[in-house]
Every structure is written in structure tokens, then in C-alpha cells.
VMD Tcl script that draws the C-alpha trace (Angstrom):
set ca {
  {4.70 -48.19 -18.15}
  {2.19 -46.03 -19.26}
  {-0.47 -46.35 -16.34}
  {3.14 -45.82 -13.78}
  {4.40 -43.31 -16.41}
  {0.68 -41.50 -15.56}
  {1.29 -42.27 -11.58}
  {4.48 -40.62 -11.35}
  {3.28 -37.30 -12.97}
  {-0.09 -37.47 -10.96}
  {2.91 -38.14 -7.63}
  {5.33 -34.98 -8.19}
  {2.22 -32.48 -9.88}
  {0.46 -33.65 -5.72}
  {4.10 -33.07 -4.07}
  {4.05 -29.85 -5.95}
  {0.83 -28.21 -5.41}
  {1.33 -28.96 -1.34}
  {4.60 -27.99 -0.84}
  {2.85 -24.28 -2.07}
  {-0.17 -24.76 -1.39}
  {-0.45 -26.42 1.70}
  {1.68 -24.95 4.78}
  {1.68 -27.35 8.52}
  {0.80 -24.82 11.11}
  {-1.49 -22.31 12.57}
  {-2.63 -19.16 9.96}
  {-3.33 -15.32 12.00}
  {-5.34 -12.84 10.55}
  {-1.91 -11.01 9.97}
  {-1.36 -14.00 6.97}
  {1.18 -15.54 9.33}
  {1.69 -18.97 9.68}
  {3.27 -20.43 13.18}
  {3.94 -24.12 13.50}
  {2.88 -26.09 16.69}
  {6.18 -24.45 18.86}
  {5.33 -20.92 17.62}
  {7.32 -20.60 15.66}
  {6.81 -17.92 12.25}
  {7.01 -20.19 8.64}
  {6.03 -17.60 6.91}
  {6.03 -13.77 7.95}
  {2.65 -11.20 8.16}
  {1.58 -9.04 5.03}
  {2.67 -6.49 6.49}
  {6.26 -7.68 7.19}
  {6.96 -9.55 3.40}
  {5.08 -6.33 1.49}
  {6.97 -4.11 3.30}
  {10.00 -5.88 2.11}
  {9.23 -6.26 -1.81}
  {8.70 -2.20 -1.11}
  {12.25 -1.65 0.47}
  {13.08 -4.08 -2.74}
  {11.43 -2.38 -5.52}
  {12.33 1.08 -3.70}
  {16.60 -0.34 -4.31}
  {15.73 -1.06 -7.87}
  {15.93 -5.03 -6.95}
  {13.94 -7.86 -7.94}
  {11.20 -9.49 -6.09}
  {10.62 -13.31 -5.94}
  {7.84 -13.99 -3.50}
  {5.30 -11.06 -4.03}
  {3.12 -10.51 -6.41}
  {3.54 -7.31 -8.63}
  {2.34 -5.21 -11.42}
  {2.14 -6.99 -14.15}
  {1.85 -6.85 -18.13}
  {0.11 -8.85 -20.60}
  {1.60 -9.44 -24.34}
  {-1.17 -6.19 -25.00}
  {0.62 -4.09 -22.23}
  {-2.46 -4.37 -19.98}
  {-1.50 -4.60 -16.27}
  {-3.50 -7.08 -14.34}
  {-2.64 -7.81 -10.32}
  {-3.78 -11.13 -8.65}
  {-6.97 -12.41 -6.53}
  {-6.44 -11.56 -2.41}
  {-4.66 -8.15 -4.42}
  {-4.62 -4.46 -5.04}
  {-3.63 -1.53 -7.23}
  {-2.61 -2.86 -10.80}
  {-4.66 0.22 -11.69}
  {-2.90 2.54 -9.60}
  {1.14 2.13 -9.88}
  {3.67 1.05 -12.67}
  {4.56 -2.31 -13.09}
  {6.85 -3.99 -11.19}
  {5.69 -2.38 -8.30}
  {4.46 -4.67 -5.05}
  {0.54 -5.02 -5.03}
  {-1.13 -4.24 -2.27}
  {-2.83 -7.43 -0.26}
  {-6.65 -7.01 0.29}
  {-7.51 -10.36 1.68}
  {-9.32 -10.27 4.63}
  {-9.90 -6.18 4.28}
  {-13.11 -5.29 5.37}
  {-14.86 -2.02 6.40}
  {-16.66 0.77 5.78}
  {-15.49 3.56 3.76}
  {-14.38 5.52 6.15}
  {-12.05 2.51 7.63}
  {-10.97 0.44 4.35}
  {-7.64 2.51 3.54}
  {-6.66 2.68 7.17}
  {-7.07 -0.81 7.36}
  {-5.67 -1.44 4.22}
  {-2.80 0.96 5.39}
  {-2.23 -0.95 8.52}
  {-2.38 -5.00 7.20}
  {0.34 -3.93 4.69}
  {2.44 -2.10 7.49}
  {1.89 1.67 7.35}
  {2.05 3.68 9.61}
  {-1.73 5.13 8.75}
  {-3.06 5.91 5.42}
  {-1.99 9.18 5.29}
  {1.61 7.18 4.22}
  {-0.91 5.03 2.43}
  {-1.53 7.20 -0.47}
  {1.21 9.31 -0.59}
  {3.06 5.71 -1.83}
  {0.21 4.60 -4.18}
  {0.62 7.94 -5.89}
  {4.27 8.12 -6.32}
  {4.67 4.82 -7.61}
  {1.63 5.02 -9.70}
  {1.97 4.95 -13.16}
  {1.41 7.11 -15.98}
  {-1.83 6.76 -17.49}
  {-2.79 7.22 -13.26}
  {-1.43 10.34 -13.58}
  {-2.46 11.66 -16.94}
  {-6.35 10.25 -15.59}
  {-5.60 12.05 -12.28}
  {-4.46 15.22 -13.31}
  {-1.53 15.49 -11.30}
  {1.15 17.73 -12.79}
  {4.77 16.75 -13.39}
  {5.48 19.25 -10.16}
  {2.78 17.62 -8.27}
  {4.21 14.28 -8.80}
  {7.94 15.53 -7.98}
  {6.57 17.15 -4.88}
  {5.28 13.66 -3.39}
  {7.90 11.70 -4.16}
  {10.42 13.72 -2.84}
  {8.29 13.51 0.00}
  {7.95 9.92 -0.28}
  {11.96 9.25 -0.46}
  {12.47 11.31 2.63}
  {10.40 8.82 4.51}
  {11.89 6.28 2.98}
  {15.55 7.50 4.07}
  {13.83 7.98 7.71}
  {12.68 4.33 7.71}
  {9.37 4.69 8.03}
  {8.53 3.04 4.40}
  {10.38 -0.26 4.36}
  {9.69 -1.57 7.32}
  {6.89 -3.00 9.41}
  {5.15 0.48 11.10}
  {1.71 -0.82 11.46}
  {1.49 -0.76 15.72}
  {2.59 2.61 15.50}
  {-0.41 5.51 14.42}
  {1.67 8.40 15.45}
  {4.09 9.80 12.67}
  {4.99 12.90 14.05}
  {6.55 10.29 17.14}
  {8.30 8.30 14.51}
  {9.51 10.86 13.15}
  {10.91 12.53 15.74}
  {12.65 9.35 16.32}
  {14.05 8.65 13.03}
  {15.91 11.74 13.77}
  {14.28 14.42 12.16}
  {13.36 17.37 13.89}
  {8.77 17.53 15.25}
  {9.37 21.52 15.15}
  {9.96 21.46 11.32}
  {8.98 18.07 10.20}
  {7.18 20.42 7.43}
  {10.08 21.44 5.91}
  {12.17 18.04 5.73}
  {9.20 16.36 3.93}
  {8.05 19.69 1.92}
  {10.31 19.36 -1.76}
  {14.17 21.69 -1.66}
  {12.45 24.65 -3.22}
  {9.43 24.84 -0.15}
  {5.76 24.86 -1.89}
  {4.68 23.79 -5.49}
  {2.26 24.85 -7.67}
  {-0.13 22.46 -9.75}
  {1.95 23.55 -12.40}
  {-0.06 25.95 -14.72}
  {-2.13 26.82 -12.74}
  {-1.88 28.60 -9.56}
  {-2.21 26.83 -6.06}
  {-4.00 29.14 -4.86}
  {-6.57 28.59 -7.35}
  {-6.66 25.30 -7.01}
  {-10.22 24.40 -5.59}
  {-10.51 21.48 -3.19}
  {-14.58 20.40 -2.17}
  {-15.41 21.54 0.72}
  {-12.63 23.18 1.75}
  {-12.69 27.16 1.86}
  {-10.18 29.19 -0.43}
  {-9.29 30.98 2.50}
  {-7.52 28.08 4.77}
  {-4.44 27.72 5.22}
  {-2.49 24.82 4.70}
  {-2.77 23.46 8.11}
  {-6.81 24.16 7.57}
  {-6.75 22.53 5.10}
  {-4.64 19.71 5.84}
  {-6.41 19.40 9.45}
  {-9.98 19.43 7.12}
  {-8.81 16.57 5.27}
  {-7.92 14.34 8.22}
  {-4.28 14.04 6.69}
  {-1.15 14.40 8.29}
  {0.03 18.30 7.56}
  {3.89 17.13 7.75}
  {2.23 15.95 3.62}
  {0.10 19.03 2.81}
  {2.91 21.60 1.33}
  {0.41 22.38 -0.70}
  {-3.31 22.85 -2.31}
  {-2.17 20.53 -5.26}
  {-0.52 17.85 -3.34}
  {-3.59 17.56 -0.40}
  {-5.84 17.21 -3.35}
  {-4.24 14.36 -5.00}
  {-3.94 12.78 -1.22}
  {-7.44 13.39 -0.63}
  {-8.68 12.13 -4.49}
  {-6.92 8.49 -4.44}
  {-8.77 8.13 -1.33}
  {-12.45 7.67 -3.65}
  {-9.89 5.75 -6.26}
  {-8.56 2.91 -3.36}
  {-12.03 2.87 -1.80}
  {-13.94 1.99 -5.12}
  {-11.44 -0.21 -6.71}
  {-11.25 -2.43 -3.63}
  {-14.79 -2.65 -3.16}
  {-15.45 -3.67 -6.96}
  {-12.60 -6.60 -5.56}
  {-14.35 -7.34 -2.53}
  {-16.47 -10.28 -2.40}
  {-19.60 -9.89 0.46}
  {-19.82 -13.25 1.25}
  {-15.94 -14.00 2.36}
  {-15.82 -16.23 5.02}
  {-14.29 -14.68 8.90}
  {-9.78 -14.66 8.67}
  {-10.37 -17.35 11.83}
  {-12.80 -19.55 12.22}
  {-14.15 -19.11 15.76}
  {-14.69 -23.49 16.12}
  {-11.24 -24.23 14.96}
  {-9.31 -21.10 15.46}
  {-7.62 -21.97 12.05}
  {-7.83 -19.70 9.05}
  {-8.32 -21.02 4.95}
  {-4.72 -20.35 4.07}
  {-4.07 -17.08 2.85}
  {-2.78 -15.97 -1.03}
  {0.52 -15.39 -1.75}
}
mol new
graphics top color blue
foreach p $ca { graphics top sphere $p radius 0.5 }
foreach p [lrange $ca 0 end-1] q [lrange $ca 1 end] { graphics top cylinder $p $q radius 0.2 }
display resetview
């Protein structure tokens, strides 16, 4: 009797593991899976992440995508193959970094595209807007600067530029125009309602950004830092968006496996099952 009972348990466990971890079909570099007829069995990382982000923005529970969690000691943790637990607040969807590669200058944009963002500027804005209190304190992000960045983030949510997979687009200005926002006044639409925001007790003009001339205009600062000008509504915001790039690059590099195999086996055309 015991042997039969044990056998049944093994069968049930095997079935559950197969159902959760093995899906018959063709695996693609974007994380999607299709069957032999080309029907999508599982959506891409970008589609699934943006759907999770939209639910998070709406205050809804995320069930089918990994999120930032806390253990009994209050320490945040994530999931292998994903990133963001050191930056994002509890409950926010993690970013898929499985198979992401590239130099320090490329990694942010590659992460952005894999997760459905238009470009790395929007990724950085999203990271700060959804960041934890610990991250804001560690990076000296004032309440005023955070409010300004969050205001811009909410405008992009309302315009449909966040919550949708727009990884095939590169030009943020054209998307803003298509969303019904005046391209000539894009800065005003995305900016806080009361105009340029200073960095708390420190005057915006007194903020020094490494490698940037103190006399440069916001447009010139945006160009120098390779940021979208519509997001640079103050020197404080420019500094925050530029410094978060180093945080992301360093954290992702520390979790990356230099010996990681390619996403697709060139000999078979198949790929290992991605996480999530």
C-alpha cells in the first residue's frame, strides 16, 4: 500500500512539474512560445511585463508575473532572471533580464526593449516613479523631484505610452504626437503643473551634474546626457535620470552570468525555457 501511495505522489508531482515547467512548442528570444501552427502559447516578455505594469498602475493584483516581495525580516527579494528588487517598491513587477547582454552603454536600452519600453529614458523614469523609500533616500531624491518625475510618469500612463508593448518604436516624440499630445508643447504636457521643480532645499541652479557646464540649458543638458528632452524639466530630474543608469548597469552586471548560453541554439533552432 505504501509503495502504491508513493508511486501516486511521484506521478502527481511529475505532472505538476511538467505542466508548470515544460511547454511543447518553439521558444523565441523575446520569451514567447508558439506551437507548430504559429499560434502564441505564451506571450513575449514585453507583452507580459507591460500587462503586469498596467495592473500595478491600476492597483490590481499581479498573479502571473514575478514582483518585488519582502521576507519576514522586511528585506526585499526578487527572482532569478529578473531585476529590480533593490530599486522598486514592494509589489512592483520585476524586469526580465534573462538573455539580456551588451556593453554598459547598451544594457539599459536592451533591458528597456525586452520589457516593452519605448527607450531607456522611459525605463529610468518608470524605475524612479515606482521606487522604494529606501532607494529614494539612498539616492537623495527629494520629495519635490520625485513628485515631478511621478507626474511625468502618470502623463505617459494616461497617454498609453506605459502599459503597452511599444518596444518596436524608437521615437518618443512621434508616439506623444500620435497619443494626442502637442509635439510642440510636449515638455509642458509631461512637466509638473507648476513648471520647473527645484531639488528641495537646494536651488535647481545650484545642482552640479558631472561633466555638464553649469550654464547649459535644460535642452543642452538633455542632449549631453542623451536623455529625451521632454523628460528633463529640471536639473534635479536630469541628475536623477542620469545616475539611475549606473545603478541599473551595476546591479544587472552583478546578476549576469558571463557563461550564459545564447537564447537560441543555432543547431536546433530551439531555446531553453525562460523563467516566468
